[in-house]
N, C-alpha and C positions, 0 to 999 in steps of 0.2 A: 457219623455225628458229633467227632470229634472236629471236622470244619464248622460243620452249623455254630461250637460252642463257638472255633474261634471268629468267625463272623460275624457273630453276636456282640462280642467282646469287642471286637476291632470300630463297629459298628456305636456301641456306646459311650466308646473313647474319643467320638469325633466331636468335636465342638463347631456346633452352628454358630452364623451370626448372628447378636441378639439386637434388637435396636427397638424403640417404641412407634408402633406406627399406630397412625392418628394424630390428635392435636393434645397437647403433654403440656402440665405445668410446670413443668423445667426445662430449660432449653438443652434438652437428650439430644446425641448427637446422631447425624442421620447416615445411610449409606451412601457413597459416592462424592465424586468429585465436587459437585455443584448444587445437589438436593440441600434445600436449606428449610427454616423454621422464620417464621416471619413472628416478629413479636407484634403482639394486640395493646401495650400496652398493660400498666398494671390496672389504670379502670377500667378495663374490656369489657362489654357488658355481653357475655359468652358464659356461657356453663364448658363449655368444652375446654379451656383451656386458657392462658395467656399466647402460648406458643401452638402456631398452626400445623398442622402435619405437614412431613416432609414432600418438597415437592418444590417446584423451580419458584425465584426470587422474583421479585416485581422486574421491570426495565428499569435500572438504573442500581437496582442493588446486587450484591452477590457477597456468595462466600468465600473468604479471605485462605481460612487455614480449616478446612474440613477436620481434622485430625484432635485440634481444638474445641473448635465450636462451629456447628449448624446454623448460628443464626445469622438473616442475611442483613448486612452492611451495607447503607448507603454511599454510592459512591460519591464523594464530593471534591474528591483530590485534583487540582489540580495538572493538566497532562504534562509529565515529562519531555524536554529537549526532544531525543529521540521521536516521540508521538507528534511531535509537532511540526517534526521532520519529514514522517511518514507523511501525513495530510498535503505540506508542502511535496514532495515527492507526487500523490495521485493528480494534483492540481498541475504541476509541472509538463507532467504527464503525458495529460489530456490536452494541453494547450499545445506542445511538442508535436503531438499525433495530429492538430490542429493546421497546426503551420507548413510540417510534410506533405501533407496531404493538397492544399493551398498552392504551394510550390508545386509537384510532380505534377499537379494539373495543368496548372499556369506553362509548364514547359519554355521556359523563357530563366535566361541565364543573369540577368539583371532583376534588381528592386525597382519594379515601375511605381507609378503612383496605383496603378490597378492593384497590384498584389500586395501593396504596404496596406491599402485601404480595408483588405479580408486581413491582412495579418489583425489591423487593429482590430478588423472586428470580433477575430477569433478572442485577442487578448478580454476583450470586455466582454463578452460570454462567459467566459470563464471567472472573470475578476468578479463580475454581477454572480454568478452563480456562487462561487467561492466564502462569498460575502452572506449570500442571503442563508446558504446552508447553516455558516459558523450564529448569526443572529439568532435564527428559528430553533438550534440546539439547547439545552438547558446550562448555564441559567436564561433563558428566554431573554432575547433583547438587547446583551450583551456580548463584547470582544472577546468569551472567554469561554472554556468551556469547564465543566463538573465530566472526571473520567474515573474509569474505574481501571487499576491497577493492571496491566498484563504481567502474569508469572509465570505463563506456560507455556507452549507450544498447541498444548490441547485445550486452552482456553478459548480459542477460535474455532475449537469443534468439539461443543458438547454437545451435540446430536449424537457422537459416538460414543458417549460416556456417562448413556443411560445405565445407573448400576440395577441386577437384578436379582437382590438378597435371596440367600438362601437359594439361588434358581426356580426360583417363586413367581412372585410379580414383578415386572419390571416396575419401576418407577421414572417415569420420563420428567426428566432435569433440563431440559434442553431450554436455553437464555443467551441473552448477548452477555457473555462475561467480559467481553473488552470494549463495552458501549463508553461511549458513541462509535468506537472505529469502524465496527462494521457497517451497519446503517446509514453511518452518516457518509460513506462514502456510494451509496448507492444513492441517498437522497440529492449528492453534489453530479451525480452522473443524470438526474433524471431533469433536474436545475439544465444545466450543460445544454442537454437534448432540446428543451423547449424554449431556451432562450436565442437556441442556435436556429431555430426555426422560424421564432420571429424577428429575427434581426439580420441573418444571412442571407434569406432568396431574395431582397430588395437589394442591398449590395452589390451581389452576386452576378444579380439581369443587369443593372446599372452599369458597372465596372470594368467587367468578365464574362459578357454574354456567353453562354457553350459551355466554357471550361471552368467559370466558376461552381455551377450545379453539381460538378464531379465530385468538388469538396465535398459538398452537403451529401451527396450519396457515400461517399465515402467513410461518412462522419456516422451515418445510420447502421455501416456494417459496424467500424470497432466500439461502439458502442454498448452494441450488446455482446460484442467478445470481451470487452473491459470489466463486464458487471459480472459476467461467465467465472470468468477467472478470477475476479473477485472474490466470488460466493465461492467456489470450490477452492484455491489456493492462496485464498487473502492472509493466511498466518505462516505460509512460507514465504510469501513477498513481503508481511511486514519484519522477517527475521533477517532477509537476504535485499532486499533494496538500496541498503550501503554498496555494496558489490556488486548488484545490477547498474547500478550508476556509473559507477567506476568503469570497469568492462563496457557498457555502453557507449561511452563519452569516449574511452581509448579506438574502440574496434571501428565506431562509427567518423572517428577523425582519420584514421588510416585510409578506407573507404573514401574521407571525401578526397584525399590525396591522389588518392592512386588514379583519382579519374581523370587527372591532369594527363594530357599528351604530353607537355614538356613536363620530365623529370631530375632536371639537373637542380643544381643547390638554388641558384640565382634564380633560375623561374620559381622555383616553389616556395624561396624567402619574399619577393616581390610581388606575386600576386597575390601572397596569404597580407601587405599590408597596403598597395594600392586599390584593390581591387576590395570593393565596398560588401559586397555580397559575401565574398571569402572572407572577408579581418570581419565581418560579423557572424559567420559558421564559426569562427576559428575561437573567437570571443562568448560563444554559446557552449563548443564545449568544454572551453577550462571553466568556464561558470561551472558545470555540471560537474565536472570531477572533484571541484573544489568542494561543491553540493553533498557528493560522497564522502569528499575526508571528513569535514564536517559530521556527517552522520557517524561515520566508523568511529571516530574520537570522542564525538560528546562535545569538544573543549573541555576533558577533564582535567587536562594541562595545560591551560590557555597558553603560555607563551612557548609551550613544545609543538604541540599540535597546529597554533596559525601559523607555525615555521613550516612545520608542512604541506602547507597550502602554495610554496614557493617553489615544490617540486609539480606544480600543474601543468608549465611549457613544456617539461621535460619530453613525455611522448610525441610530441608533435616536435620538438627538435631533432629528437631521433630518428623520426621517418624522414624526415629531410636531408640529414646528413649521410643516410646509409641507404638512399632511395637508389642509389646510383650500383650500388653492389646486385641491387636487385631488379634490373631492369630489364626483362625479358630480351630487347634488342640487345643489348649486353652479353646475356647467358649464351642465346643464339650465335651469333658473332664468333663469340669464344668456342661451342663444338664444333661449329663449321673449321675454323681454323687449326684446331685442334686433331 
């Protein structure tokens, strides 16, 4: 009997979450981080109330501060520098994937006219796709964007944050809280795939028959992989892409030099300058490294952060100066002598 009274006392002291279900005349708070109410306006011709029931905001709208206001606000802010650099990273990564596929399938150590034509085709495809994606985004027909400010990692995964107030009915408030960074990438991939299928087959069959089509087949594989990765890990990539760029540029630069048969300092220096292909690859690595530094710092302290770009050549110089100490032939020779 005593336990029954104690249980009843505890249950009565428990406070449930209270919220206004359905439409409301006042901007009452909604449960969850992303559920909001649409303001129908003062002159709305509805008897249900000025504010709609709690639910997902329309595309291009979101709730910014759910603890203070649950009214959906239109996203009209221009993207920050970090957001533009993220979109640039997506474009650059796609272009580099095309160029690497062309190089691997061509299996040539020199830049021939045929290979350069396919590289230019990939550049044209990606450029046209990027411009088209930007133009059809809001505001339509302009080289600018209206975006929702990214506040936290969960903004990329609103599907995982549908609330269940008082463990009763679940509210489905899935939306694009990072508008338009999520869907824009999918649109870009679609345009890139279409433009490749329109432009590349003719050039590949004419200038690089047999081998050229293999680069197209490679793209047909990596585009779905890119899209799936973006859909699942888009938020993680958004917050880590500057470090991915820096690490990838350093590792790929070291791998590029490691494939050289002559690992002497003189040979590595001369081939980096006199060989056009090696020089272009090296400058590309340096450009990616500088891009990563700009993305990390966002140039908040212009003079200091721009000076960091001067450190870009250090990884390549470090490899060239220390390669002789890690030469397998030198190490094996030393072990035999000992």
